[in-house]
C-alpha angles and dihedrals in degrees: 000000000000134000093216099106092059112096133204087251091065092053091045090053090053093049091048092050094051093045090049121035092359096243142057142184117219118189113199095022085144122030121237093264094052091045092049092051091056092043091054090047090053099043091049089067114100116238092248089066091060120083131203105259118244137198129240130033133273111325091009093053115120142144119260116172091188087068105034138358105183126120123229145191123192116235111241101179095245095128131059095244091051092048092051093049094046090049088054091052090048089056090050090049090056090052093050090052095044097046104027100027092228098154093225112177106182147353129231126186143169139196112249126200122192111192122203109306095012120136146165116222123226112295147142121246093216139017118217111266093003104075137046092214111112107164130030124207129189121188119188121219101182124129120223098347111192127212093243094055096081120206095124123162108237113202122196133206132228093280095046094260118143110253105174138011106200121197110218096240117166115265095020117129124201118194128181145152106277097217096047112050124059111204143170140198113234119221113283124224094204134023109297120202129196146144115239116195144170135208107217142197127212097238118052092202094051114122114276127219107283115210 
């Protein structure tokens, strides 16, 4: 896996989207070869290394299958595909800080597998003043996803209106302000693979990007 096919224009588009509407959808962020390398890395993991995803942080963290039913595994950078992807996100982090002065300090991400029927109900990734997550990313790893297979990401606006319905096609990246956009994952009709990640700051009460 290499980051070479990505151009400065792609990064510029992401910066413009976050500085403008606060979110963007970027088909082809990774090419098919890069996407396949991460997919193979994920599917090589035995089931026992995946955990049922929970909700909440630290002491408030708990499982709730009425809210979400996916399984996850945190990326630790021990494989070449993971290292390449995390290096790409580090480059993007530098651009956010240089151009938007966001003060991002690190990036965390995990693989997420939604088996048939799995879902994640409507939620926010961060609550103002209570989380150090500033930007959410979702990268899809699926091969040949069809419109009738479900699993779309539904993103809502400030008044609760649906803004975007994103099909989880391999190589597509979604990026948005974590405190601003409620979203949900609709039930999938086949296994659905992705990487969910968050750019973070040290201080949860630090000023957020005001648009």
